[in-house]
N, C-alpha and C positions, 0 to 999 in steps of 0.2 A: 214110498223111504224103505230101504234097505234096513235090518236095524244095530246097532254099529253104526253107524257111517252119520256122518255128520251131511246137516240140510245143503254144505253150501261144497260139497264133494263131488266126482262126480267119478264114476267107474274107472276111467280112460288111463290108464296104472302105462304110465312107457318108460325106457328107459331112455336115459340121455347118458352122455360124455360130453367132458367140457373138462372147465378148472375154477378154481377159485376165486372169486374176483377176491375175496376179504373173508375172515371169518375173526367174529373177536368173543375168546372165549369167558370174559366176562358179562360181555350183552346179551350171551345165549343163544347169539344167531351168526349168519354172514349170507354171503351171497352165493352162485354159480352162476359162473356162464356157462350160457352149451357151444361146444364146437360148431353144431348148424345154425347155432343164432340165436335168434328170439329174444324176450325179458329178462333179466334176474331172475336167477331161483332161490327160493329162501331154504336153506339150512338149517333147522333148526337143531341147536345141542341137543335133544335127547337125542336125534335122526340119529348124529353122529355116535353118539354113547352106548346106542343102540349096534353100533359098527365093533364099540369097544373104543373109543375115541374120545380125548376130552374136548381135543384140540386137533388143529389139521392147518401147515403151510399156505400163505398166500402163495398162491401158482399154482399148487398142486391140484395135477388131471386125478380126476374120478369120474367115477360109474355111477350113477343117484337110477331111483325108479322116480317120476317125475306124476302128480296128479293136477289138475289143475282145479282152481277154488276157485271162489268167486273175489277175492280178494288175490288171486296171480295164481303163478305157478309156486306149488311146493317141493318141497325132497321126502318122499316115504321112504328111502330105505338107501343107504347104502353100498353098493356091493363090490366097488373095487376104490382104492387111492392108489398114487402112485405121484413120489416124489417130484417136487419142480425138477426142471432140466437143468436152471440155470445152475452151476456149478462155480461162482467166480469167486467164492472165498474157497484158497486153500489152507487145509490144515496139514503140514507138513507130518506128526505123527502119523498119519492114518494114509495117508496120500502116495508115502513109500513103504509102505506096502502093498501087496498085489490084492486085487480082489477077488483071488482063486482065495490065501489065504484067510481074508476075512471073511470071506463065506465061512469058510472049515470052521469054523473058532462057533462052538456050543451058545445057543440060547440060555442064559441064565434068568433067575425071578429075581427081583430086583426091587427098593421100594423106593421112590421119591422121597430123600433128603428134604430137601430145598432149589428150588432153579426158580432163577431171575430171568426173564425172558430182556427188560433194560441192560442190564450188566450183559447178558448172553452166554451163559455159562450159570452150573447148578453142580449138585452131585447128588449119586445114590449111594445105595447097601444091600449090593449082592446077601443074600437072606445066606445066613447060615458063615459070613463075614463078615469081619473087623475096619478094614480099611474103608474108604472113603473112593466112590466112582467118580472122577470127569464125566461132565457129562458139558461139549459146549451145544452152541444153539444153531452149529451149522451143524452137526450131529442131527440134532432131531430135524432142522429144513429139509436135510437128506433122506430122514427116514419119516419125510410127510407129515412132520409133525407142528404144532406151531408154540406150544409151553408143557411145561408138567403142569403138575399139580403136589403139595408136598403130603403126601401119604399114599399116590397113590402109586398101584402096584403095575410095573411094564415088565417087560425084559428085553436084558443087555446082550448085544457081544464087547466082549469087552482084551484089551490088549492092553500091552506095556508100553504107553507112553515113556519119554524124556523124563516127566514130571511126577512120574507116576501112571497108575491105571486106567485110564481111562476110556467112553462107552463111543465103539464103531455105528454100531444102529439101536434104536432105539425103534420097539417096538409094542402094543397095547399087549397084557396077559393074554387076551381074550383069543385075539390072533393066536400068537406062538400058539394057543391051545386047539386052535384046529389048525394051525399047519402040522400040528407033530401026530394028530390023527390016522 
């Protein structure tokens, strides 16, 4: 047996591309379905946190490293997350702005004030600014996220909507730091 490796693990890490079947942050896990078929793949919250996210949207695209154990296939590392493709819900304020204009907005550091998935929205505060920024659940979903926790550090792209400041993109703090390097 190799030092640091559990007895039930093998050394056959491989990459898998698929989509999230479901993920429940309160349970701390979910499952991924591989595009090439096969059994469901366990995605533990710790593996997702190592990627810099505390949640992931159902149906989000994902590329992961996996390892087969005696209990089944498990994700060991998240390599990439893509937002779900189905954009059925319209966000009038955001959809009226061209994608180029949205992408030109800088990423700003923020902290989640509160977010209620059942209500479908919440608020964050940009560091150094007093006003709240509205965060819609659809913006989270389009960003590849499913939920936010109070106090969580995130990066936002923000625009002025009809009712005030609103997020157009939410990304993890860690991912934004990696993108800026």
